[in-house]
BAVEX-92520 format. One line per 4 residues: number of its first residue (from 1); their letters; for each residue z, x, y of C-alpha. Coordinates in steps of 0.2 Angstrom, whole numbers. Layout:
NUM) A) Z X Y ~ ...
END
This chain:
1) XXXX) -258 45 -292 ~ -248 33 -303 ~ -233 36 -314 ~ -240 24 -327
5) XXXX) -255 13 -329 ~ -259 -3 -339 ~ -275 -12 -342 ~ -274 -31 -347
9) XXXX) -288 -38 -357 ~ -286 -57 -357 ~ -296 -70 -368 ~ -299 -88 -379
13) XXXX) -307 -91 -395 ~ -315 -102 -407 ~ -320 -101 -425 ~ -326 -110 -440
17) XXXX) -316 -111 -457 ~ -319 -97 -470 ~ -315 -95 -488 ~ -296 -93 -492
21) XXXX) -290 -76 -497 ~ -275 -69 -504 ~ -258 -75 -497 ~ -252 -58 -492
25) XXXX) -264 -57 -477 ~ -258 -72 -469 ~ -242 -76 -459 ~ -232 -77 -475
29) XXXX) -232 -58 -475 ~ -217 -51 -467 ~ -217 -43 -450 ~ -217 -24 -450
33) XXXX) -201 -17 -455 ~ -196 1 -454 ~ -189 11 -468 ~ -180 28 -466
37) XXXX) -193 43 -462 ~ -193 60 -472 ~ -186 66 -455 ~ -174 57 -443
41) XXXX) -184 41 -439 ~ -193 27 -447 ~ -209 26 -459 ~ -221 12 -460
45) XXXX) -235 10 -473 ~ -250 -1 -474 ~ -241 -14 -484 ~ -231 -17 -468
49) XXXX) -246 -23 -459 ~ -256 -34 -472 ~ -253 -49 -460 ~ -265 -41 -447
53) XXXX) -278 -36 -460 ~ -280 -19 -451 ~ -296 -9 -452 ~ -290 7 -445
57) XXXX) -275 17 -439 ~ -276 11 -422 ~ -275 -8 -428 ~ -258 -2 -438
61) XXXX) -251 8 -424 ~ -254 -5 -410 ~ -243 -17 -421 ~ -228 -6 -424
65) XXXX) -214 -15 -415 ~ -209 -8 -398 ~ -221 6 -399 ~ -234 10 -385
69) XXXX) -248 23 -386 ~ -247 35 -372 ~ -262 47 -370 ~ -259 65 -365
73) XXXX) -255 68 -346 ~ -269 75 -336 ~ -261 92 -335 ~ -269 109 -334
77) XXXX) -277 116 -349 ~ -270 111 -365 ~ -251 116 -362 ~ -237 108 -370
81) XXXX) -240 92 -380 ~ -238 76 -368 ~ -245 62 -379 ~ -235 53 -391
85) XXXX) -246 53 -406 ~ -248 67 -420 ~ -261 68 -434 ~ -253 74 -450
89) XXXX) -240 82 -440 ~ -252 91 -427 ~ -257 87 -410 ~ -275 85 -407
93) XXXX) -285 100 -401 ~ -297 89 -392 ~ -295 86 -374 ~ -308 74 -369
97) XXXX) -305 61 -384 ~ -292 47 -381 ~ -279 43 -394 ~ -288 26 -396
101) XXXX) -304 34 -401 ~ -295 46 -413 ~ -285 33 -421 ~ -300 21 -423
105) XXXX) -310 34 -433 ~ -296 34 -447 ~ -299 20 -459 ~ -283 10 -464
109) XXXX) -285 13 -482 ~ -283 32 -478 ~ -266 30 -470 ~ -252 35 -481
113) XXXX) -238 31 -469 ~ -234 31 -450 ~ -218 40 -445 ~ -209 35 -429
117) XXXX) -199 51 -424 ~ -190 57 -409 ~ -201 71 -401 ~ -187 82 -397
121) XXXX) -182 84 -416 ~ -199 91 -419 ~ -206 110 -418 ~ -219 105 -405
125) XXXX) -214 109 -388 ~ -215 97 -374 ~ -212 80 -385 ~ -198 69 -381
129) XXXX) -195 50 -385 ~ -203 40 -398 ~ -218 49 -406 ~ -229 42 -421
133) XXXX) -235 54 -434 ~ -250 47 -443 ~ -250 54 -461 ~ -267 52 -469
137) XXXX) -279 59 -481 ~ -298 54 -485 ~ -302 57 -503 ~ -318 46 -504
141) XXXX) -332 41 -492 ~ -329 26 -482 ~ -334 18 -465 ~ -331 5 -453
145) XXXX) -339 -4 -438 ~ -336 -16 -425 ~ -348 -25 -413 ~ -340 -33 -397
149) XXXX) -352 -42 -387 ~ -347 -51 -370 ~ -354 -64 -358 ~ -349 -68 -341
153) XXXX) -353 -85 -333 ~ -358 -77 -316 ~ -366 -63 -308 ~ -370 -51 -322
157) XXXX) -380 -48 -339 ~ -373 -50 -355 ~ -364 -35 -363 ~ -372 -32 -380
161) XXXX) -370 -13 -383 ~ -351 -12 -385 ~ -346 -7 -402 ~ -343 8 -414
165) XXXX) -346 14 -431 ~ -338 29 -440 ~ -338 37 -457 ~ -325 48 -465
169) XXXX) -323 57 -482 ~ -319 73 -491 ~ -330 86 -500 ~ -318 98 -510
173) XXXX) -308 107 -497 ~ -317 100 -482 ~ -312 83 -475 ~ -324 75 -461
177) XXXX) -324 61 -448 ~ -341 56 -438 ~ -341 42 -426 ~ -352 34 -413
181) XXXX) -343 25 -400 ~ -347 14 -384 ~ -331 3 -384 ~ -329 8 -366
185) XXXX) -346 0 -360 ~ -344 -14 -347 ~ -355 -27 -337 ~ -344 -33 -322
189) XXXX) -348 -43 -307 ~ -341 -54 -293 ~ -348 -63 -278 ~ -341 -72 -263
193) XXXX) -338 -73 -244 ~ -330 -60 -233 ~ -324 -65 -216 ~ -322 -51 -203
197) XXXX) -313 -54 -186 ~ -308 -44 -171 ~ -289 -40 -166 ~ -290 -56 -157
201) XXXX) -294 -66 -172 ~ -312 -70 -166 ~ -326 -70 -180 ~ -336 -55 -179
205) XXXX) -346 -56 -195 ~ -348 -67 -210 ~ -354 -59 -227 ~ -359 -66 -243
209) XXXX) -361 -52 -256 ~ -364 -51 -275 ~ -362 -36 -285 ~ -363 -31 -303
213) XXXX) -362 -15 -314 ~ -370 -9 -330 ~ -359 3 -338 ~ -362 13 -355
217) XXXX) -353 28 -362 ~ -360 31 -379 ~ -351 46 -387 ~ -356 54 -403
221) XXXX) -341 64 -410 ~ -335 72 -426 ~ -320 82 -434 ~ -320 94 -449
225) XXXX) -303 99 -457 ~ -303 113 -469 ~ -289 115 -481 ~ -290 135 -482
229) XXXX) -281 147 -493 ~ -263 146 -495 ~ -256 135 -482 ~ -270 139 -469
233) XXXX) -279 124 -461 ~ -292 123 -448 ~ -299 110 -438 ~ -316 109 -428
237) XXXX) -321 95 -416 ~ -336 91 -406 ~ -343 77 -396 ~ -358 73 -385
241) XXXX) -358 59 -373 ~ -369 51 -360 ~ -363 40 -346 ~ -374 27 -338
245) XXXX) -365 20 -322 ~ -375 8 -311 ~ -368 -3 -297 ~ -378 -15 -286
249) XXXX) -372 -25 -272 ~ -383 -38 -262 ~ -378 -46 -247 ~ -382 -57 -231
253) XXXX) -373 -55 -215 ~ -372 -66 -199 ~ -364 -62 -182 ~ -364 -73 -166
257) XXXX) -378 -69 -156 ~ -387 -56 -168 ~ -401 -58 -180 ~ -397 -61 -198
261) XXXX) -396 -45 -209 ~ -399 -41 -227 ~ -390 -27 -235 ~ -393 -18 -252
265) XXXX) -380 -5 -258 ~ -383 6 -274 ~ -373 18 -284 ~ -379 27 -298
269) XXXX) -372 41 -309 ~ -382 46 -326 ~ -371 60 -332 ~ -369 69 -349
273) XXXX) -355 80 -355 ~ -350 89 -372 ~ -335 97 -379 ~ -333 110 -393
277) XXXX) -315 114 -399 ~ -305 119 -414 ~ -290 128 -420 ~ -284 138 -435
281) XXXX) -267 139 -442 ~ -260 151 -455 ~ -245 160 -462 ~ -241 178 -453
285) XXXX) -225 187 -455 ~ -209 175 -454 ~ -219 161 -446 ~ -236 153 -442
289) XXXX) -250 158 -430 ~ -262 145 -423 ~ -277 150 -413 ~ -285 136 -402
293) XXXX) -301 137 -393 ~ -311 124 -382 ~ -326 123 -371 ~ -331 108 -361
297) XXXX) -346 106 -349 ~ -351 90 -338 ~ -367 88 -328 ~ -363 74 -316
301) XXXX) -378 69 -304 ~ -373 55 -291 ~ -382 44 -279 ~ -377 31 -267
305) XXXX) -388 22 -254 ~ -386 9 -241 ~ -401 0 -233 ~ -400 -15 -220
309) XXXX) -416 -25 -215 ~ -416 -38 -201 ~ -423 -56 -202 ~ -431 -53 -184
313) XXXX) -442 -38 -191 ~ -431 -25 -183 ~ -433 -7 -190 ~ -423 -5 -206
317) XXXX) -407 6 -205 ~ -399 16 -219 ~ -390 31 -227 ~ -390 40 -243
321) XXXX) -378 52 -250 ~ -381 63 -266 ~ -373 76 -276 ~ -375 85 -292
325) XXXX) -360 94 -300 ~ -358 105 -315 ~ -340 105 -322 ~ -335 118 -335
329) XXXX) -318 123 -343 ~ -315 136 -356 ~ -298 138 -364 ~ -291 150 -377
333) XXXX) -273 147 -383 ~ -262 155 -396 ~ -245 148 -403 ~ -233 158 -415
337) XXXX) -219 147 -423 ~ -205 153 -433 ~ -187 150 -438 ~ -172 159 -431
341) XXXX) -154 157 -427 ~ -154 139 -435 ~ -168 132 -424 ~ -188 132 -421
345) XXXX) -195 144 -409 ~ -213 145 -402 ~ -221 158 -392 ~ -237 153 -383
349) XXXX) -250 160 -372 ~ -266 152 -364 ~ -280 156 -354 ~ -291 144 -345
353) XXXX) -306 145 -334 ~ -312 131 -324 ~ -327 130 -313 ~ -337 117 -302
357) XXXX) -354 121 -294 ~ -359 106 -283 ~ -375 103 -272 ~ -373 88 -260
361) XXXX) -385 80 -247 ~ -383 67 -234 ~ -398 57 -227 ~ -402 44 -214
365) XXXX) -417 32 -213 ~ -429 36 -200 ~ -441 23 -191 ~ -455 28 -203
369) XXXX) -445 21 -218 ~ -442 38 -225 ~ -425 45 -229 ~ -423 61 -219
373) XXXX) -410 75 -224 ~ -397 80 -211 ~ -386 95 -211 ~ -371 93 -223
377) XXXX) -366 111 -228 ~ -347 106 -231 ~ -352 96 -247 ~ -361 111 -256
381) XXXX) -351 125 -264 ~ -342 131 -279 ~ -324 131 -285 ~ -317 141 -299
385) XXXX) -299 144 -306 ~ -293 157 -318 ~ -276 153 -325 ~ -264 161 -337
389) XXXX) -249 154 -344 ~ -235 160 -356 ~ -220 149 -363 ~ -206 152 -375
393) XXXX) -198 137 -383 ~ -182 134 -395 ~ -176 118 -403 ~ -160 116 -412
397) XXXX) -150 102 -421 ~ -133 103 -413 ~ -126 89 -424 ~ -133 77 -436
401) XXXX) -136 66 -422 ~ -139 77 -407 ~ -153 90 -405 ~ -161 98 -390
405) XXXX) -176 108 -385 ~ -179 121 -371 ~ -196 128 -365 ~ -197 140 -351
409) XXXX) -211 151 -344 ~ -224 152 -330 ~ -241 152 -325 ~ -252 162 -314
413) XXXX) -268 156 -307 ~ -281 161 -294 ~ -292 148 -286 ~ -308 154 -277
417) XXXX) -321 144 -267 ~ -339 147 -261 ~ -348 138 -247 ~ -342 134 -230
421) XXXX) -326 143 -226 ~ -324 151 -243 ~ -307 156 -248 ~ -297 165 -263
425) XXXX) -279 161 -266 ~ -267 167 -280 ~ -250 157 -286 ~ -236 160 -298
429) XXXX) -227 145 -303 ~ -212 143 -316 ~ -214 129 -329 ~ -203 122 -342
433) XXXX) -195 108 -351 ~ -177 103 -357 ~ -175 89 -369 ~ -162 80 -379
437) XXXX) -162 68 -393 ~ -147 57 -399 ~ -148 46 -414 ~ -131 39 -417
441) XXXX) -137 26 -429 ~ -153 20 -437 ~ -156 6 -426 ~ -152 16 -410
445) XXXX) -159 31 -402 ~ -160 39 -384 ~ -168 54 -377 ~ -168 64 -360
449) XXXX) -182 75 -354 ~ -182 86 -338 ~ -199 95 -334 ~ -206 106 -321
453) XXXX) -225 101 -320 ~ -241 107 -312 ~ -255 94 -312 ~ -273 97 -312
457) XXXX) -284 95 -297 ~ -301 87 -295 ~ -312 102 -289 ~ -323 89 -280
461) XXXX) -308 86 -267 ~ -311 104 -260 ~ -329 98 -254 ~ -335 85 -241
465) XXXX) -341 69 -245 ~ -346 53 -239 ~ -342 35 -244 ~ -356 24 -238
469) XXXX) -350 8 -244 ~ -334 9 -233 ~ -340 19 -219 ~ -328 33 -223
473) XXXX) -330 52 -226 ~ -319 67 -232 ~ -320 84 -223 ~ -319 99 -235
477) XXXX) -301 107 -237 ~ -301 124 -245 ~ -281 125 -244 ~ -280 111 -257
481) XXXX) -266 114 -269 ~ -261 106 -286 ~ -247 94 -286 ~ -230 100 -293
485) XXXX) -214 90 -298 ~ -199 90 -306 ~ -199 75 -319 ~ -184 66 -326
489) XXXX) -187 54 -340 ~ -175 45 -351 ~ -180 33 -366 ~ -168 21 -375
493) XXXX) -173 12 -391 ~ -164 -2 -399 ~ -170 -12 -415 ~ -164 -29 -418
497) XXXX) -167 -29 -437 ~ -180 -42 -442 ~ -180 -49 -424 ~ -189 -35 -416
501) XXXX) -186 -20 -405 ~ -183 -15 -386 ~ -187 0 -377 ~ -181 5 -360
505) XXXX) -189 20 -350 ~ -182 27 -334 ~ -193 40 -325 ~ -190 49 -308
509) XXXX) -202 62 -300 ~ -197 74 -286 ~ -215 80 -280 ~ -221 94 -270
513) XXXX) -239 95 -263 ~ -242 77 -266 ~ -262 74 -266 ~ -267 61 -253
517) XXXX) -279 60 -237 ~ -272 71 -223 ~ -278 75 -206 ~ -289 92 -206
521) XXXX) -299 100 -193 ~ -315 90 -192 ~ -307 73 -197 ~ -297 69 -213
525) XXXX) -298 75 -231 ~ -289 75 -248 ~ -274 88 -245 ~ -256 90 -249
529) XXXX) -240 81 -242 ~ -225 93 -244 ~ -212 81 -251 ~ -212 64 -259
533) XXXX) -204 55 -275 ~ -208 40 -286 ~ -197 31 -298 ~ -200 18 -313
537) XXXX) -191 7 -324 ~ -202 1 -339 ~ -195 -12 -352 ~ -205 -16 -367
541) XXXX) -199 -28 -381 ~ -206 -35 -397 ~ -199 -52 -404 ~ -203 -57 -421
545) XXXX) -200 -76 -424 ~ -200 -76 -443 ~ -180 -77 -443 ~ -181 -92 -432
549) XXXX) -192 -101 -445 ~ -209 -99 -436 ~ -217 -88 -448 ~ -230 -76 -443
553) XXXX) -227 -77 -425 ~ -222 -63 -412 ~ -221 -61 -394 ~ -223 -44 -384
557) XXXX) -217 -42 -366 ~ -220 -27 -355 ~ -212 -25 -337 ~ -214 -10 -326
561) XXXX) -207 -9 -309 ~ -211 7 -298 ~ -206 14 -282 ~ -213 28 -272
565) XXXX) -210 36 -254 ~ -218 49 -243 ~ -220 52 -224 ~ -236 47 -219
569) XXXX) -246 63 -212 ~ -255 52 -197 ~ -241 41 -191 ~ -225 49 -197
573) XXXX) -219 32 -205 ~ -210 31 -222 ~ -222 22 -235 ~ -227 21 -252
577) XXXX) -241 31 -261 ~ -259 25 -258 ~ -265 13 -270 ~ -248 14 -280
581) XXXX) -245 1 -293 ~ -228 -5 -290 ~ -226 -20 -302 ~ -234 -25 -319
585) XXXX) -228 -38 -330 ~ -237 -45 -346 ~ -233 -56 -361 ~ -243 -58 -377
589) XXXX) -241 -71 -391 ~ -249 -69 -408 ~ -248 -81 -423 ~ -254 -77 -440
593) XXXX) -253 -94 -447 ~ -246 -95 -465 ~ -256 -100 -480 ~ -272 -96 -470
597) XXXX) -284 -82 -464 ~ -282 -88 -447 ~ -273 -80 -431 ~ -272 -86 -413
601) XXXX) -264 -80 -398 ~ -263 -78 -379 ~ -258 -66 -365 ~ -255 -66 -347
605) XXXX) -254 -51 -335 ~ -248 -48 -318 ~ -251 -33 -307 ~ -247 -28 -290
609) XXXX) -253 -12 -280 ~ -250 -4 -263 ~ -263 -3 -250 ~ -274 13 -248
613) XXXX) -271 23 -231 ~ -283 32 -221 ~ -282 39 -203 ~ -289 22 -195
617) XXXX) -287 9 -209 ~ -275 1 -221 ~ -286 -6 -237 ~ -278 -16 -250
621) XXXX) -290 -21 -264 ~ -285 -31 -280 ~ -289 -43 -293 ~ -279 -57 -299
625) XXXX) -264 -62 -296 ~ -263 -66 -315 ~ -276 -64 -328 ~ -274 -75 -343
629) XXXX) -283 -76 -360 ~ -283 -84 -377 ~ -290 -80 -394 ~ -294 -86 -411
633) XXXX) -297 -74 -426 ~ -301 -76 -444 ~ -297 -61 -455 ~ -310 -65 -470
637) XXXX) -327 -72 -465 ~ -336 -63 -480 ~ -324 -48 -478 ~ -326 -47 -459
641) XXXX) -313 -50 -446 ~ -321 -61 -433 ~ -313 -65 -416 ~ -318 -77 -401
645) XXXX) -310 -75 -385 ~ -311 -83 -367 ~ -304 -73 -353 ~ -299 -76 -335
649) XXXX) -294 -93 -339 ~ -283 -95 -323 ~ -298 -90 -312 ~ -292 -73 -306
653) XXXX) -301 -67 -290 ~ -307 -51 -282 ~ -299 -50 -266 ~ -298 -36 -251
657) XXXX) -288 -36 -235 ~ -293 -22 -224 ~ -287 -18 -206 ~ -297 -5 -196
661) XXXX) -291 2 -180 ~ -301 9 -164 ~ -293 26 -167 ~ -277 32 -176
665) XXXX) -269 19 -187 ~ -255 11 -178 ~ -257 20 -162 ~ -273 10 -157
669) XXXX) -278 -8 -155 ~ -284 -16 -171 ~ -303 -16 -172 ~ -307 -28 -187
673) XXXX) -298 -38 -200 ~ -309 -40 -216 ~ -303 -53 -228 ~ -313 -54 -245
677) XXXX) -312 -67 -258 ~ -325 -66 -273 ~ -327 -76 -288 ~ -325 -67 -305
681) XXXX) -326 -83 -317 ~ -323 -84 -335 ~ -327 -70 -348 ~ -332 -75 -365
685) XXXX) -330 -61 -379 ~ -334 -61 -398 ~ -330 -47 -410 ~ -335 -43 -428
689) XXXX) -326 -29 -438 ~ -328 -23 -455 ~ -328 -9 -467 ~ -341 -1 -479
END
């Protein structure tokens, strides 16, 4: 589990001249400059973003100096607010839609202003640090679209299905948004050599593999807002999504003294999911009551198969693993908010019901060429959790510059499993948050948040499963518990006037029941490690170069350093978390050229992660070390914004270093050392964005 995650998209661009447009949409327009907000904070309007020719609220918010969009944490149920974006002062009642999707459905013309506020000063429990409030209203019908094809030089087909289209408008008291989005689609691939040696360094096997993926996630979603009688307001959200995820790997393998082998490995998951949700808020007595409901369901069939044939005509060998899971979640939540004793109060209650029904199968290829099922009862079963939560919060402004918010309560949950070794357990866990916000001047603010968190589990981890591509398997573990931690987070923001801004975040988490692979009866499985910790330092800067005489240019930098620690459940050694990203660094330059519609830019990103650990292996998989890209953009090609890009210009590779042992890792001799080096190649992208 990572404290933070970052994804770099890196690219170059070309274009042809377009007709000139009005000067404000060039680098001559000033960089975004905040004005005092209605509440303690800053405010930006559309006029502050004209140099970027934004099409929607996402385009605007992503250019706010020093602000980074953070999606809600994957905690249990809806709970307290954890994201850092509000919509007309309200947190979204949808759980499955990411903030980028919600923001991209709001046309830029509908945005009245963007307020950057300190979360602890608001009457929404759980918020702290910088929070963006998007104030918007749709008065007329409008629409927007984008198409973002991508072409890779090697190993995979062109991506032609990436894009989105959305419309919004108002009819009387009803405001609506409807969108079809496939922005998360991808075509990926890599190919190259893998060398496997034994512990003495002698070559055991030489492989040449090529893989590619086809991934599409079309989602139809919508939202309706009703301005009801008086001050009441209601929202209804819905989405339906298909996910097509296909992976194919083909390889040739040679070993000294053995016949040549040909291997084909396939993974496939064609799933669907939906979510229905909504909320209704109205005045009641001295305060306001909000009722929230949500229902999610996901149907997730999964298939993987490995088959090896031999050049000398020997009988093929192979394995197959299948599972079909149906995941459901139902949430009912109520929040009552009122003012008393000079502060904001909220009493909330939530009931959440989660279920998984899973059927798994394991097969082997018999000499006749048919896959025959073998017993695998530990992979089939069901998991359910009934959870009830109650919280009371109080927020108060101590002085003109200092405020605090405190949230306290608890949850009670019952987890039940059916299938092999079924078990029912109940838990009672305290939860809460204490936040402080300090704003001594308009250009400086700081916040501190202390939380007691309980994270969500993947119900699949209770059940056994096989990983055919790596030759690994997890046994079932009915004793799995959700991770809990004490989380300490500090955030400091400093604005440098027209030069930009800086943000420093410090995070420390004292973790109980960390989820990792542990020894269990029958082998190894996902389980809990009693104690561990992690810490992070995150520094974000936006540097505007207008004051230096380079109009229209800015530089954004991000640096993340993280450290973690636990006692390995197999060896007893102290190590970092499996797969933990310990270092990230990125720098991005954008130049909106004065007196033109043109912009260009470049970006570079570095990331380093820890290996993954199992009982008999240490497995380090990464890409890089540095991804870099460049782009060229024209903001008025017959009213459209057109961008061309080239990514991976520094030839980042797909790498793997895996060490396996004859038995327990570190206590038995090394069995194999696997070194993989695969070519990714350049990635060419093109995008067209417009409104209607």
